[in-house]
C-alpha positions as CSV (number, residue, x, y, z in Angstrom):
1,M,-14.0,12.6,47.2
2,T,-11.0,14.5,49.0
3,R,-8.5,15.9,46.4
4,I,-5.3,16.5,47.9
5,R,-2.4,19.5,46.8
6,H,0.8,18.1,46.5
7,T,3.3,20.4,46.3
8,V,7.4,19.5,46.3
9,I,9.7,22.7,46.3
10,F,13.2,22.0,45.8
11,T,16.3,23.6,46.6
12,W,19.5,22.8,44.5
13,Y,23.3,21.8,45.8
14,D,25.4,24.7,44.6
15,T,27.5,22.1,42.5
16,T,24.4,21.1,40.5
17,T,24.7,21.6,37.0
18,R,22.4,23.1,34.4
19,E,22.1,19.4,32.6
20,Q,21.1,18.2,36.2
21,K,18.4,20.6,36.6
22,E,16.6,19.8,33.0
23,E,16.9,15.9,33.8
24,V,14.8,16.4,37.0
25,I,12.3,18.7,35.0
26,K,12.4,16.1,32.5
27,R,11.8,13.2,34.8
28,L,9.3,15.6,36.5
29,N,7.2,16.4,33.9
30,E,7.3,12.2,32.6
31,M,6.0,11.5,35.6
32,G,3.2,14.3,35.5
33,D,2.3,12.7,32.0
34,W,2.1,9.1,33.6
35,L,0.0,10.6,37.2
36,K,-2.5,12.4,34.7
37,D,-3.0,9.5,32.5
38,N,-3.0,6.6,35.1
39,V,-4.3,8.8,38.6
40,G,-5.9,10.9,37.6
41,V,-3.7,14.1,38.5
42,T,-4.8,17.6,37.5
43,D,-3.4,20.9,37.3
44,W,0.4,19.7,36.9
45,V,2.9,22.6,37.1
46,V,6.7,22.5,37.2
47,A,8.1,25.8,37.3
48,E,11.2,27.7,38.3
49,H,11.7,30.2,40.8
50,I,11.7,33.5,38.6
51,P,14.7,35.8,39.0
52,E,13.0,38.9,39.8
53,T,11.8,37.7,43.2
54,F,14.6,35.4,43.9
55,K,16.4,35.7,47.6
56,A,18.7,33.5,49.6
57,R,17.0,30.3,51.0
58,R,14.3,30.5,48.5
59,S,13.6,27.4,46.5
60,H,14.7,26.9,42.9
61,L,11.9,24.7,41.8
62,L,8.0,23.7,42.1
63,Q,6.4,21.1,41.6
64,D,2.3,20.9,42.3
65,C,-0.6,18.8,41.3
66,I,-3.8,17.9,42.4
67,F,-4.3,14.0,43.2
68,P,-8.0,12.9,42.9
69,S,-7.8,11.5,46.4
70,L,-5.4,10.6,49.1
71,E,-5.6,6.7,47.5
72,A,-4.4,8.5,44.8
73,L,-1.7,9.9,45.9
74,E,-0.5,7.1,48.5
75,S,-0.4,4.9,45.4
76,H,1.9,6.8,43.3
77,G,5.1,6.3,45.2
78,S,5.4,2.8,44.3
79,S,5.0,4.0,40.8
80,D,8.4,3.5,38.1
81,A,7.8,6.8,37.2
82,H,8.0,8.1,40.7
83,H,11.4,5.9,41.3
84,R,12.9,7.8,38.2
85,V,12.4,10.8,39.5
86,V,13.3,9.8,43.6
87,E,17.0,8.1,42.4
88,L,18.0,11.6,40.7
89,T,16.8,14.6,43.1
90,P,18.7,13.5,46.6
91,Q,21.9,13.6,44.3
92,V,21.4,17.5,43.1
93,S,18.7,19.1,45.8
94,D,17.3,19.2,49.0
95,W,13.2,18.7,49.0
96,M,10.4,19.8,51.1
97,T,7.0,18.3,50.4
98,V,3.7,19.8,51.8
99,D,0.0,18.2,51.5
100,T,-3.0,19.8,51.7
101,I,-6.6,19.5,51.1
102,V,-7.8,21.1,48.2
103,P,-11.7,22.8,49.5
104,E,-14.6,22.1,47.6
105,E,-16.2,24.1,45.2
106,A,-19.1,26.1,46.0
């Protein structure tokens, strides 16, 4: 079975408040808990860009995880947990997603 790394990067709008950022992080982590329990997601990470390397045009927040299969990745889009994230993120950020195959371990 082919595992899929799902990476999303978020860039906050200038008008985004700290409270809104914290709410996005909270919703992402709630979604991660649901995905781990219900879909078999592993290696869940939500992390803010460190100040030491931040430069203009870099994103502010990373969400990264591994889905056990393409089917599992496709299934999560209709979950309530995912809907709670996507109802907020367009109001406070731009985002980009990259899905890649996780190489099989030797």
